[in-house]
C-alpha positions in Angstrom: -7.9 48.7 -6.0 -5.4 47.2 -3.5 -4.2 43.6 -2.9 -4.4 42.2 0.7 -1.9 39.8 2.2 -3.0 37.8 5.2 -0.3 36.2 7.3 -1.2 33.0 9.2 0.0 30.2 11.4 -2.5 27.9 13.1 -5.3 30.4 12.7 -8.3 28.1 12.3 -10.3 30.2 14.8 -9.8 33.6 13.1 -9.0 32.9 9.5 -12.6 32.7 8.1 -13.7 36.0 9.6 -10.4 37.7 8.6 -10.8 36.5 4.9 -14.4 37.6 4.8 -13.5 41.1 6.0 -10.8 41.2 3.3 -13.1 40.2 0.4 -13.7 43.9 -0.3 -10.6 43.4 -2.5 -10.6 41.0 -5.5 -7.0 40.0 -4.7 -6.6 38.3 -1.3 -3.5 36.2 -0.7 -3.0 34.0 2.4 0.6 33.4 3.2 0.7 30.5 5.7 3.7 29.4 7.7 3.0 25.6 7.4 0.1 25.5 9.8 -0.6 22.2 11.5 -4.3 22.9 12.1 -7.2 23.5 9.6 -6.1 27.1 8.6 -5.2 26.2 5.0 -8.3 23.9 4.6 -10.6 26.8 5.7 -8.8 29.4 3.6 -9.1 27.2 0.5 -12.9 27.4 0.8 -12.7 31.0 -0.3 -11.7 32.5 -3.6 -8.3 33.5 -2.4 -4.7 32.4 -3.2 -2.9 30.4 -0.6 0.9 30.2 -0.5 2.9 28.1 2.0 6.3 29.2 3.2 8.4 28.1 6.2 8.6 30.8 8.8 12.0 32.1 9.8 11.2 35.5 11.4 8.6 38.2 11.1 10.7 40.5 9.1 12.0 37.8 6.8 8.6 36.4 6.2 7.2 39.7 5.2 10.1 40.6 2.9 10.0 37.2 1.3 6.2 37.6 0.7 6.6 41.0 -0.9 9.5 39.8 -3.1 8.3 36.4 -4.1 4.4 36.4 -4.0 3.1 38.4 -6.9 0.1 40.8 -6.2 -2.4 42.0 -8.7 -2.0 45.6 -7.7 0.9 47.9 -6.9 -0.5 48.9 -3.5 -0.8 46.2 -0.9 -2.3 45.9 2.6 -1.0 43.5 5.3 -3.5 41.8 7.7 -2.8 39.5 10.5 -5.4 36.7 11.0 -6.7 38.2 14.3 -7.3 41.6 12.6 -10.1 42.8 10.4 -10.5 45.1 7.4 -13.4 47.4 7.7 -15.4 49.0 4.8 -14.5 52.5 6.1 -10.8 51.7 6.2 -10.9 50.0 2.8 -12.4 53.1 1.2 -9.8 55.4 2.8 -7.1 53.0 1.5 -8.5 53.3 -2.0 -8.4 57.1 -1.7 -4.9 57.1 -0.3 -3.5 55.1 -3.2 -4.4 57.9 -5.6 -1.8 60.1 -3.9 1.5 60.7 -5.7 3.1 62.1 -2.6 3.4 59.1 -0.3 4.6 55.5 -0.7 3.1 54.1 2.4 0.6 54.7 5.3 0.5 53.9 8.9 -2.8 52.6 10.4 -3.8 52.6 14.1 -5.1 49.4 15.7 -8.0 49.1 18.1 -7.1 46.4 20.6 -10.2 44.3 21.4 -9.8 42.4 24.7 -12.4 40.8 27.0 -15.2 42.0 24.8 -14.3 45.7 24.7 -12.0 48.2 23.1 -9.0 48.8 25.4 -8.4 52.3 24.2 -6.4 54.1 26.8 -3.9 51.6 28.2 -2.9 50.4 24.7 -1.4 53.8 23.9 -4.0 54.5 21.2 -3.4 55.6 18.5 -0.6 53.0 18.1 0.3 52.9 14.4 1.6 50.1 12.2 2.8 50.2 8.6 0.0 48.4 6.7 -0.7 50.1 3.4 2.1 50.8 0.9 3.5 50.4 -2.6 4.8 46.9 -2.9 8.1 47.9 -4.4 8.9 50.7 -1.9 8.8 49.0 1.5 10.5 46.0 3.1 11.0 44.7 6.7 13.8 43.9 9.1 13.7 42.0 12.3 13.4 43.8 15.7 13.0 41.6 18.8 10.1 39.2 18.3 8.6 41.5 15.7 9.6 43.6 12.7 10.3 47.1 11.6 9.6 48.6 8.2 12.1 50.2 5.9 10.5 52.7 3.6 12.0 54.1 0.4 10.0 57.3 0.3 7.7 59.6 2.4 4.9 58.1 4.5 1.7 59.4 6.1 -1.1 58.3 8.4 -4.7 57.1 7.8 -7.6 58.3 10.0 -9.6 55.0 10.0 -8.5 52.2 12.3 -8.6 48.4 12.3 -9.8 46.0 15.1 -7.2 43.7 16.5 -8.7 40.7 18.5 -5.5 40.2 20.4 -6.7 37.4 22.7 -9.2 35.7 20.4 -7.6 32.3 20.9 -7.8 32.4 24.7 -5.4 33.5 27.5 -3.5 30.2 27.4 -2.5 30.9 23.8 -1.6 34.5 24.6 0.6 33.5 27.5 2.3 30.7 25.5 2.9 33.2 22.6 4.3 35.9 24.8 6.6 33.5 26.6 8.2 32.8 23.2 8.2 36.5 22.3 9.9 37.4 25.5 13.0 35.4 24.5 13.5 37.4 21.3 12.7 40.6 23.2 15.3 39.8 25.8 18.0 39.2 23.1 17.1 42.5 21.5 17.0 44.3 24.8 20.5 43.0 25.7 21.8 44.1 22.3 20.3 47.6 22.8 21.8 47.9 26.3 25.2 46.9 25.0 25.2 48.8 21.6 22.3 51.1 21.4 21.5 54.5 22.8 18.5 56.8 23.5 17.5 59.2 20.8 16.6 62.2 22.9 15.7 64.3 19.9 13.1 61.9 18.7 11.9 61.3 22.2 10.9 65.0 22.8 10.7 66.4 19.2 9.9 63.3 17.1 7.7 64.3 14.1 5.4 61.3 14.5 3.9 58.9 17.1 6.1 56.1 15.7 9.4 58.0 16.2 8.4 59.1 19.7 7.2 55.6 20.8 10.3 53.9 19.6 12.6 56.4 21.4 10.5 55.9 24.5 11.0 52.2 24.3 14.8 52.7 24.1 14.6 54.8 27.2 12.3 52.3 29.1 14.8 49.5 28.5 17.2 51.3 30.8 14.8 52.0 33.7 14.9 50.0 36.9 11.7 48.3 38.1 10.4 48.3 34.5 7.4 46.0 35.1 6.1 48.1 37.9 6.8 51.3 36.0 5.0 50.0 33.0 1.9 49.1 35.0 1.8 52.5 36.7 2.3 54.2 33.4 -0.4 52.3 31.5 -3.0 52.0 34.3 -2.7 55.4 35.9 -0.9 57.8 33.5 -2.5 56.5 30.3 -5.8 56.0 31.9 -6.1 52.2 31.8 -8.1 52.5 35.0 -10.9 53.9 32.8 -10.9 50.8 30.6 -12.6 48.8 33.3 -11.9 45.2 34.1 -10.4 44.6 30.7 -8.0 47.5 31.2 -6.8 46.2 34.6 -6.2 42.7 33.1 -4.4 44.1 30.1 -2.1 46.3 32.2 -1.3 43.3 34.4 -0.5 41.0 31.5 1.8 43.7 29.9 3.6 44.1 33.2 4.0 40.3 33.5 5.4 40.2 29.9 7.9 42.9 30.8 9.0 40.9 33.9 9.5 37.8 31.7 11.8 39.9 29.4 13.8 41.2 32.4 14.2 37.7 33.8 15.4 36.4 30.4 17.9 39.3 30.0 19.3 38.3 33.4 19.5 34.7 32.3 21.3 35.6 29.1 23.9 37.6 31.1 24.5 35.0 33.8 23.7 31.6 32.4 26.7 29.3 31.8 27.8 28.7 28.2 26.3 25.4 26.8 28.4 22.3 26.8 28.9 21.3 23.2 30.7 18.1 24.0 29.2 15.3 21.9 28.4 11.9 23.4 29.0 9.5 20.6 27.3 6.7 22.4 23.9 8.2 22.0 21.9 7.2 18.9 21.4 10.0 16.4 17.6 9.6 16.4 17.5 11.0 20.0 18.2 14.5 18.7 15.8 14.5 15.8 12.5 15.1 17.5 13.9 18.0 19.5 15.2 19.6 16.3 11.8 19.1 14.6 10.0 20.6 17.6 12.3 23.6 17.5 11.6 24.1 13.8 7.8 23.9 14.4 7.9 26.3 17.4 9.9 28.9 15.4 7.3 28.9 12.7 4.6 30.4 15.0 3.5 33.8 13.9 2.6 36.8 15.9 -1.2 37.1 16.6 
Protein backbone atom coordinates (compact mmCIF):
# COMPACT_ATOMS: atom_id res chain seq x y z
CA UNK A 1 0.00 0.00 0.00
CA UNK A 2 1.00 3.65 -0.40
CA UNK A 3 0.23 6.82 1.56
CA UNK A 4 -1.16 9.81 -0.35
CA UNK A 5 -0.41 13.43 0.53
CA UNK A 6 -2.77 16.13 -0.81
CA UNK A 7 -1.45 19.71 -0.84
CA UNK A 8 -4.11 22.41 -0.52
CA UNK A 9 -4.74 26.13 -0.26
CA UNK A 10 -8.28 27.47 -0.76
CA UNK A 11 -9.38 24.38 -2.63
CA UNK A 12 -13.04 24.14 -1.59
CA UNK A 13 -14.06 23.56 -5.21
CA UNK A 14 -11.72 20.62 -5.82
CA UNK A 15 -10.91 19.06 -2.47
CA UNK A 16 -13.90 16.67 -2.18
CA UNK A 17 -13.37 15.08 -5.59
CA UNK A 18 -9.63 14.87 -5.00
CA UNK A 19 -10.02 13.13 -1.64
CA UNK A 20 -12.60 10.73 -3.02
CA UNK A 21 -10.22 9.72 -5.80
CA UNK A 22 -7.45 9.17 -3.24
CA UNK A 23 -9.54 6.96 -0.94
CA UNK A 24 -8.14 3.94 -2.78
CA UNK A 25 -5.47 4.26 -0.08
CA UNK A 26 -6.24 3.82 3.61
CA UNK A 27 -3.77 6.58 4.51
CA UNK A 28 -4.66 9.99 3.04
CA UNK A 29 -3.11 13.14 4.52
CA UNK A 30 -4.27 16.66 3.62
CA UNK A 31 -1.53 19.24 4.17
CA UNK A 32 -3.23 22.63 4.11
CA UNK A 33 -1.48 26.00 3.91
CA UNK A 34 -3.91 27.83 6.25
CA UNK A 35 -6.81 28.10 3.82
CA UNK A 36 -9.28 30.93 4.36
CA UNK A 37 -12.18 29.12 2.66
CA UNK A 38 -13.99 25.84 3.49
CA UNK A 39 -11.16 23.51 2.39
CA UNK A 40 -10.37 22.16 5.86
CA UNK A 41 -14.04 21.93 6.83
CA UNK A 42 -14.77 19.80 3.76
CA UNK A 43 -11.65 17.66 4.23
CA UNK A 44 -12.65 16.91 7.81
CA UNK A 45 -15.82 15.23 6.58
CA UNK A 46 -13.69 12.39 5.25
CA UNK A 47 -11.65 9.76 7.12
CA UNK A 48 -8.37 11.52 6.40
CA UNK A 49 -5.74 13.30 8.48
CA UNK A 50 -5.54 17.07 8.13
CA UNK A 51 -2.38 19.01 8.99
CA UNK A 52 -2.04 22.80 8.87
CA UNK A 53 1.26 24.49 8.05
CA UNK A 54 2.09 28.01 6.93
CA UNK A 55 3.27 28.09 3.32
CA UNK A 56 6.73 29.48 2.56
CA UNK A 57 7.47 28.01 -0.86
CA UNK A 58 6.60 24.91 -2.87
CA UNK A 59 9.89 23.18 -2.26
CA UNK A 60 9.97 23.99 1.45
CA UNK A 61 6.35 22.93 1.96
CA UNK A 62 6.95 19.53 0.39
CA UNK A 63 10.19 18.92 2.24
CA UNK A 64 8.61 19.95 5.56
CA UNK A 65 5.67 17.64 4.85
CA UNK A 66 7.93 14.66 4.14
CA UNK A 67 10.11 15.28 7.18
CA UNK A 68 7.46 16.30 9.72
CA UNK A 69 4.18 14.56 8.83
CA UNK A 70 4.42 10.81 9.44
CA UNK A 71 2.97 8.46 6.84
CA UNK A 72 1.71 4.94 7.41
CA UNK A 73 3.77 3.52 4.54
CA UNK A 74 7.30 3.92 3.21
CA UNK A 75 6.05 4.78 -0.28
CA UNK A 76 4.10 8.01 -0.76
CA UNK A 77 2.30 9.73 -3.61
CA UNK A 78 1.78 13.51 -3.87
CA UNK A 79 -1.49 14.89 -5.25
CA UNK A 80 -2.44 18.49 -5.87
CA UNK A 81 -6.09 19.32 -5.14
CA UNK A 82 -6.92 19.88 -8.81
CA UNK A 83 -5.52 16.46 -9.74
CA UNK A 84 -7.06 13.03 -9.40
CA UNK A 85 -5.84 9.56 -8.62
CA UNK A 86 -7.25 6.88 -10.93
CA UNK A 87 -7.78 3.16 -10.17
CA UNK A 88 -5.44 2.22 -13.02
CA UNK A 89 -2.67 4.54 -11.79
CA UNK A 90 -3.12 3.35 -8.22
CA UNK A 91 -2.70 -0.30 -9.22
CA UNK A 92 0.45 0.51 -11.18
CA UNK A 93 1.77 2.43 -8.15
CA UNK A 94 1.24 -0.65 -5.97
CA UNK A 95 3.13 -2.81 -8.45
CA UNK A 96 5.96 -0.28 -8.73
CA UNK A 97 6.52 -0.22 -4.98
CA UNK A 98 7.47 -3.89 -5.11
CA UNK A 99 10.58 -3.04 -7.10
CA UNK A 100 13.91 -3.00 -5.29
CA UNK A 101 15.60 -1.18 -8.19
CA UNK A 102 14.06 2.32 -8.04
CA UNK A 103 13.38 4.78 -5.26
CA UNK A 104 10.95 6.98 -7.18
CA UNK A 105 8.77 7.25 -10.27
CA UNK A 106 7.75 10.08 -12.57
CA UNK A 107 4.11 10.24 -13.67
CA UNK A 108 2.75 12.14 -16.67
CA UNK A 109 -0.16 14.56 -16.35
CA UNK A 110 -3.14 14.90 -18.67
CA UNK A 111 -4.06 18.58 -18.71
CA UNK A 112 -7.85 18.97 -18.77
CA UNK A 113 -8.91 22.40 -20.02
CA UNK A 114 -12.21 23.73 -21.40
CA UNK A 115 -13.77 20.29 -21.10
CA UNK A 116 -11.17 18.32 -23.01
CA UNK A 117 -7.69 16.83 -22.77
CA UNK A 118 -5.13 19.25 -24.21
CA UNK A 119 -2.74 16.57 -25.35
CA UNK A 120 -0.46 18.10 -27.94
CA UNK A 121 0.28 21.67 -26.89
CA UNK A 122 1.02 20.64 -23.29
CA UNK A 123 4.10 18.68 -24.36
CA UNK A 124 2.52 15.39 -23.33
CA UNK A 125 3.93 13.27 -21.80
CA UNK A 126 5.12 15.85 -19.28
CA UNK A 127 6.39 14.06 -16.18
CA UNK A 128 6.39 15.01 -12.50
CA UNK A 129 7.98 13.16 -9.56
CA UNK A 130 4.95 11.82 -7.69
CA UNK A 131 5.58 8.30 -6.32
CA UNK A 132 8.68 7.69 -4.20
CA UNK A 133 10.16 6.32 -1.02
CA UNK A 134 9.57 8.93 1.66
CA UNK A 135 13.15 8.83 2.95
CA UNK A 136 14.82 9.08 -0.47
CA UNK A 137 13.39 12.24 -2.05
CA UNK A 138 13.17 15.89 -1.03
CA UNK A 139 12.49 19.13 -2.88
CA UNK A 140 14.18 22.47 -3.57
CA UNK A 141 12.69 25.68 -4.94
CA UNK A 142 12.89 26.57 -8.61
CA UNK A 143 11.08 29.69 -9.80
CA UNK A 144 7.48 29.54 -8.59
CA UNK A 145 7.60 25.77 -8.33
CA UNK A 146 9.96 23.06 -7.07
CA UNK A 147 12.46 20.46 -8.23
CA UNK A 148 13.02 17.07 -6.71
CA UNK A 149 16.32 15.78 -5.35
CA UNK A 150 16.46 11.99 -5.54
CA UNK A 151 18.84 9.82 -3.54
CA UNK A 152 18.79 6.85 -5.91
CA UNK A 153 17.67 5.70 -9.38
CA UNK A 154 14.23 6.66 -10.73
CA UNK A 155 11.93 5.43 -13.47
CA UNK A 156 8.61 6.26 -15.19
CA UNK A 157 5.07 4.92 -14.87
CA UNK A 158 2.85 4.27 -17.88
CA UNK A 159 -0.47 5.40 -16.38
CA UNK A 160 -1.26 9.12 -16.15
CA UNK A 161 -3.25 11.43 -13.87
CA UNK A 162 -5.82 14.08 -14.91
CA UNK A 163 -4.98 17.66 -13.98
CA UNK A 164 -7.94 20.09 -14.03
CA UNK A 165 -5.71 23.11 -14.36
CA UNK A 166 -8.47 25.72 -14.72
CA UNK A 167 -11.17 24.17 -12.54
CA UNK A 168 -11.59 27.37 -10.52
CA UNK A 169 -12.11 29.61 -13.55
CA UNK A 170 -9.97 31.80 -15.78
CA UNK A 171 -9.87 34.67 -13.29
CA UNK A 172 -8.22 32.43 -10.70
CA UNK A 173 -5.81 31.08 -13.33
CA UNK A 174 -4.77 34.61 -14.37
CA UNK A 175 -4.42 35.75 -10.76
CA UNK A 176 -2.29 32.72 -9.90
CA UNK A 177 -0.02 33.02 -12.91
CA UNK A 178 0.45 36.72 -12.31
CA UNK A 179 1.96 35.73 -8.95
CA UNK A 180 3.91 32.86 -10.47
CA UNK A 181 5.43 35.13 -13.10
CA UNK A 182 7.14 37.20 -10.39
CA UNK A 183 9.00 34.15 -9.05
CA UNK A 184 9.74 32.94 -12.58
CA UNK A 185 11.19 36.34 -13.45
CA UNK A 186 13.55 36.18 -10.48
CA UNK A 187 14.67 32.66 -11.44
CA UNK A 188 15.03 33.69 -15.10
CA UNK A 189 17.25 36.62 -14.16
CA UNK A 190 19.36 34.36 -11.96
CA UNK A 191 19.73 31.82 -14.77
CA UNK A 192 20.70 34.52 -17.27
CA UNK A 193 23.33 35.90 -14.90
CA UNK A 194 24.72 32.66 -13.45
CA UNK A 195 23.37 29.67 -15.37
CA UNK A 196 24.19 28.09 -18.70
CA UNK A 197 22.69 25.77 -21.32
CA UNK A 198 23.35 22.07 -20.87
CA UNK A 199 23.79 21.15 -24.53
CA UNK A 200 24.51 17.51 -23.78
CA UNK A 201 21.21 17.00 -21.97
CA UNK A 202 19.37 19.08 -24.58
CA UNK A 203 20.32 16.71 -27.41
CA UNK A 204 21.30 13.50 -25.62
CA UNK A 205 19.39 13.61 -22.33
CA UNK A 206 18.38 10.16 -21.17
CA UNK A 207 14.87 11.21 -20.12
CA UNK A 208 12.13 13.63 -21.04
CA UNK A 209 12.76 15.48 -17.78
CA UNK A 210 16.42 16.18 -18.58
CA UNK A 211 15.68 17.29 -22.15
CA UNK A 212 12.75 19.51 -21.11
CA UNK A 213 14.76 21.31 -18.43
CA UNK A 214 17.68 21.91 -20.79
CA UNK A 215 15.23 23.23 -23.41
CA UNK A 216 13.83 25.66 -20.85
CA UNK A 217 17.33 26.96 -20.08
CA UNK A 218 17.79 27.57 -23.81
CA UNK A 219 14.39 29.23 -24.21
CA UNK A 220 15.22 31.80 -21.52
CA UNK A 221 17.86 33.24 -23.84
CA UNK A 222 15.76 33.50 -26.99
CA UNK A 223 14.39 36.82 -28.24
CA UNK A 224 10.61 37.15 -28.82
CA UNK A 225 10.00 34.29 -26.41
CA UNK A 226 6.19 34.72 -26.13
CA UNK A 227 5.78 34.58 -29.91
CA UNK A 228 8.23 31.68 -30.25
CA UNK A 229 6.43 29.78 -27.50
CA UNK A 230 3.05 30.22 -29.20
CA UNK A 231 4.39 29.09 -32.58
CA UNK A 232 6.21 26.15 -30.99
CA UNK A 233 3.16 24.97 -29.02
CA UNK A 234 0.43 25.70 -31.53
CA UNK A 235 2.12 24.66 -34.77
CA UNK A 236 5.17 22.50 -34.02
CA UNK A 237 3.66 20.55 -31.13
CA UNK A 238 0.29 20.37 -32.85
CA UNK A 239 -1.84 22.50 -30.55
CA UNK A 240 -3.84 23.46 -33.61
CA UNK A 241 -5.26 19.92 -33.45
CA UNK A 242 -6.44 20.44 -29.87
CA UNK A 243 -9.31 22.60 -31.12
CA UNK A 244 -10.62 25.69 -29.35
CA UNK A 245 -9.09 24.61 -26.06
CA UNK A 246 -5.70 24.23 -27.70
CA UNK A 247 -5.76 27.75 -29.12
CA UNK A 248 -6.83 29.21 -25.78
CA UNK A 249 -4.17 27.22 -23.94
CA UNK A 250 -1.35 28.33 -26.26
CA UNK A 251 -2.50 31.95 -26.05
CA UNK A 252 -2.54 31.87 -22.25
CA UNK A 253 0.94 30.31 -22.12
CA UNK A 254 2.32 32.99 -24.46
CA UNK A 255 0.69 35.65 -22.27
CA UNK A 256 2.32 34.08 -19.21
CA UNK A 257 5.71 34.13 -20.96
CA UNK A 258 5.22 37.81 -21.78
CA UNK A 259 4.46 38.60 -18.14
CA UNK A 260 7.73 36.93 -17.15
CA UNK A 261 9.68 38.94 -19.74
CA UNK A 262 8.13 42.21 -18.55
CA UNK A 263 8.97 41.44 -14.94
CA UNK A 264 12.56 40.50 -15.84
CA UNK A 265 12.89 43.90 -17.49
CA UNK A 266 11.36 45.49 -14.40
CA UNK A 267 13.84 43.75 -12.10
CA UNK A 268 16.73 44.98 -14.24
CA UNK A 269 15.59 48.59 -14.54
CA UNK A 270 13.41 49.48 -11.60
CA UNK A 271 15.00 51.86 -9.07
CA UNK A 272 16.03 50.47 -5.71
CA UNK A 273 13.31 50.92 -3.06
CA UNK A 274 13.63 53.83 -0.68
CA UNK A 275 13.97 52.41 2.83
CA UNK A 276 13.84 55.79 4.57
CA UNK A 277 11.43 55.52 7.49
CA UNK A 278 8.86 58.21 8.19
CA UNK A 279 8.60 58.17 11.97
CA UNK A 280 5.49 60.32 11.90
CA UNK A 281 3.41 57.49 10.48
CA UNK A 282 1.62 55.24 12.97
CA UNK A 283 2.89 51.68 13.12
CA UNK A 284 -0.56 50.27 12.48
CA UNK A 285 -0.50 51.57 8.89
CA UNK A 286 2.03 48.94 7.86
CA UNK A 287 0.42 45.98 9.59
CA UNK A 288 -2.39 45.19 7.11
CA UNK A 289 0.06 45.24 4.21
CA UNK A 290 2.35 42.78 5.96
CA UNK A 291 -0.59 40.53 6.78
CA UNK A 292 -1.79 40.66 3.18
CA UNK A 293 1.67 39.75 1.89
CA UNK A 294 1.82 36.78 4.24
CA UNK A 295 -1.58 35.57 3.08
CA UNK A 296 -0.70 36.00 -0.58
CA UNK A 297 2.55 34.07 -0.21
CA UNK A 298 0.64 31.12 1.19
CA UNK A 299 -1.20 30.41 -2.03
CA UNK A 300 -0.32 27.05 -3.56
CA UNK A 301 0.16 26.07 -7.11
CA UNK A 302 -3.02 24.59 -8.68
